[in-house]
N, C-alpha and C positions, 0 to 999 in steps of 0.2 A: 855631118853638117859642115858646110863650107866655112872656112875661117872667117870670112867677112860677115857671116851670119851669127857669129859668136860674140857679137857686140850688143850692148844695151846702153841706151842713153836715157837717163832719168831727168826730167825737167821738174824742178821744184820752185813754186812761186810763193809759198807761204813761209812766214818768218818763224823764229824759234818758239813763239807763243802759240802756234797752231799745231794741232795733232797731226795734220797731214805732212808736216816737215819730218817728224819722227817716223811716220809710216814710209815716206819716200826713202829715207836713209836705211830703214830696215829692209825694204825691198831691194835696194841697191846692194846692200851687204849680202843678201841672199843670192843675188846674181853672181857676186864674186865667189861665193861658196860653190855655186853650180859650175864655175869655170869660165864664166863670161868675162869679157873685157868691158868694164863698166865705167861710164863717165856720168857725172852729175853736172847739169847746167843750172845754176842758181840765178833766178831773175826776180825782179820786184823786191818785196820785203825778205825774200829768202836769202839775199846776200848778207843780211844781218846775222844769219846763223854762223857764218865764218869770221865775224868780227871777234877778235880775241876776247875771251871770257863771256861772250854773249849767250852761249848755249850751256854754260856750266850748271845752271840750276833747273833746266827744263827736264822733266821726267814725266812722260805720259805712260801710265800703267796700262797694260802689263809689259810694255816695251822697255828696252834698255834706256838709260838716260841718254839724252840727245848728244851730250859731249862724248859719251862712250861710242855711240853710233858713228859720229863723225871721225873720231880718232881711229876706230876700227877700220873704217872705209879707207882712210888715208894710209894707214900702216900696212894694209893689204894690197896696196898698189892701185887703188881707184883713182881716177882722174877727176879733179874737182875744179870746175870753171865757175867764175863769178862774172856776171854781165857787166861789161865796162860802163855803159851809161848808168846802170843802177848803182854801181859802186861810186861813181862820180857824183851822182845826185845826192848821196848821203855824206859826201865830203870825206870818204874813206880813201886812204892811200894803201899801197901794198903792205907797209909795215903795221897797219891796223888789223890786218887779216892773219889768219892762221898760216903757219909755214906750209908751203906746198900748194896753196890756192893760186890758181892761174886767173888773172883778170883778162878777159877776152870778150870779143863779140861772139856772135852766133856761128861764125864760119866753121870753126872746128867741129861743132855739133852737126852742122849741115853736111860736112864731109863724111862723118860717120854714118849719117842717115843715107847718103848717096851710096855708101859702100854696103848698105843692107842692114844696118843696125836696127834692132827693135827699139821702140820708144814707149815710155810711160810718163805720165804727167801727174803731179800732185800739187 
């Protein structure tokens, strides 16, 4: 498999109170386990997931707690982007978000897609 095709971009649009956010992080972590270079792009209410302490109490059974899923993704080298306009609309600043979260527009995501990254949306 070509190196450019070993990338996965996961787009998450649901916040910490939605089951799909936990599913998206579970799938992204599975991609890391499979050896993929995985990036998550958070948009809309999904940017709330990476606000400090926002995901601490979310646990969708039988999945891991959302905080654990996010921490695992970050500690294993996943790239975590938060949509700039979505962050600004909520009045968040970089210091409001978890360490390692990159506030950015969609351009880095589009670059990976142009390189052949697979995409999934939740």
